[in-house]
N, C-alpha and C positions, 0 to 999 in steps of 0.2 A: 062155753065154759070161757070163766076166767081164767090165768093164771097171772099169781105173781111172782117175780122174779127177786128174790134177795140177795145181794155179793156183800162180801162180809170182808174185809181188810185187815190180815194180821203181819202186825211186825215178825219176822223173822229171828231175831234177836229176842225179843221181848217176851212175844206172844200176845200184846195184846192188841185187842183191836182199837180201831183208828181209822176216820174217812181219809184221814194226811200220811199216808203211805205210795212209797211210789214206787218202781227199782229200780234199780241198781245191776250195771252189771260193773264185776269185776274181771282181769286178767291178769294173771302172773304165768311164766313161760308157755304161756298157748292154751293154754287150760282156764277155764273159767265157772263164773255161777253169779248165778241173778239173787239178787236178796230185794224182798221187801222193807223197806223199814220210814217209821217216822221219818222227820226232818233233824232231829236231836240225833237219832242214833246212826246217822249217815254222814254229819258232821261229827262226832265222835271217832266214825270208821275214818274224815279224813285227816283229824286229828293224831289219829294212831300211826295212819302212816304219812303222816306230811313231814318228819323226817326223812325216807327213804326217798319221797315226791321228792322233797326240795334238795337233797344232795347236790354237789358240785357238779360231779358226775353222771348225771341222771340225764335221760335226753326223751325229750316228748316221741311216741312215736302212735301213730294213727291209723285205724284200721277198721276196716268192716266187722261186723258183729251179727250172727243170724240170732234172734234169738228165737228157741224153738215154742212161747206161748203165746204170742199175742194177745190173747184172748184173758190173758189172766191178767187180772188186777189192773192199777189205772198204772197207766205210764204216762212217763216225763221226760221229757228229753231235757240230761246235763249240760248236752251243748246248745248253744243256742246259735245264732246267724254269725254273730261275731270270729266262732268258732271255739271262742274261751269257756272252761268248762264254770259254770255259777258258782256250785261248791267247792272247787278250788281257790277259787276268786276269794270268793266270803273268809275260809278260812287261812290265805293266805293276808290277807286288810287285816282278821280281829291279830294274826299272831303280829301284824307291823305297826298297831294302834289304831286303823283306821275304823269309826267306826259304820259299820253296819248291819240292818236286818238281817233276821233269817230267815226270812221270806222275801219276795217282790225282786224289781229290778236292783241291779248292781250298779250305784254312780258311772258315770264318764269319767269322775276323777279316778275317783278306784279302780277304775279298769284300765284307765292308762296308767295310773301308776305302777298296778300289776304286771301289764305288756314292756313297761322299762325296764321293771328289775327280772323280772323271767326274761 
């Protein structure tokens, strides 16, 4: 018997189906949620949080998060080997007049500027 498995990726905010959905974890005061979002909606989330994430007194915290459902949806690491959050760098770059694409690699020049500014 042949079997066909179909996986549908749905944006948690809009309910729209897409192949370009990624899962992101958001933690506040130790409690968190996982959101499946399109890159556009993830960028909007970062833009909304940007004043808080970039506040003068804000301190970066790193920690491990256990994902309860590793088999659900496409997974994409938002933190590359360099340790910086690519989406955060993109949001910072756009706010500071740099031209960056919504997908793909962030240039070394933009990454260096981000590191110097933060």
